[in-house]
C-alpha positions in Angstrom: -0.4 -0.2 -0.3 2.7 2.6 0.8 4.6 1.7 -2.1 1.2 2.2 -4.1 1.3 5.7 -2.4 4.4 6.3 -3.5 4.3 5.7 -7.0 1.0 7.9 -7.2 2.4 10.7 -5.8 5.5 10.6 -7.6 3.1 10.5 -11.0 0.9 13.3 -9.7 4.3 15.5 -10.1 5.4 14.1 -13.5 2.1 14.7 -14.9 1.7 18.4 -13.3 3.4 21.6 -14.6 6.1 22.8 -12.4 3.9 25.8 -11.5 1.2 23.4 -10.3 3.9 21.4 -7.9 2.6 23.5 -4.8 -1.0 22.3 -5.1 0.0 18.8 -5.2 1.9 19.1 -2.2 -0.6 21.1 -0.2 -3.2 18.2 -1.1 -1.0 15.6 0.6 -1.5 17.5 3.9 -4.7 15.3 4.6 -3.3 12.4 4.5 -0.2 13.6 6.5 -2.4 14.8 9.4 -4.6 11.3 9.3 -0.7 9.4 9.4 0.0 11.8 12.4 -3.0 11.3 14.4 -3.2 7.3 13.6 0.2 7.2 15.2 -1.1 9.4 17.9 -3.7 7.4 18.8 -1.6 4.2 18.6 1.0 5.7 21.0 -1.4 6.4 23.1 -3.4 2.9 23.3 -0.2 1.5 24.1 0.7 3.8 27.2 -3.0 2.7 27.9 -3.8 6.2 28.0 -6.6 8.4 25.6 -6.8 11.6 23.9 -9.4 12.6 26.8 -6.7 11.5 29.5 -4.4 14.1 28.4 -5.1 17.6 29.7 -3.8 20.6 27.4 -1.1 21.6 29.8 1.0 18.5 28.9 1.0 19.6 25.3 1.7 23.8 26.2 4.7 22.3 28.7 5.9 20.5 25.6 5.7 23.7 23.3 2.7 22.8 21.4 0.0 25.0 21.5 -3.4 22.9 20.8 -6.5 25.2 20.9 -9.9 23.8 22.3 
């Protein structure tokens, strides 16, 4: 599955003109964000915690500013 995603991304950059390359890159943001959330959920699950169990202060102390 990963290989197919890499090939599709490479083809998207090859078939579009250079001036549209930023739009292709911007289109990848939702997939990258979903992957990041998936990793965080699995990490929290392995630690025996959930999103609700972590307060926003933990993120703020580590330099991540998340709004409610």
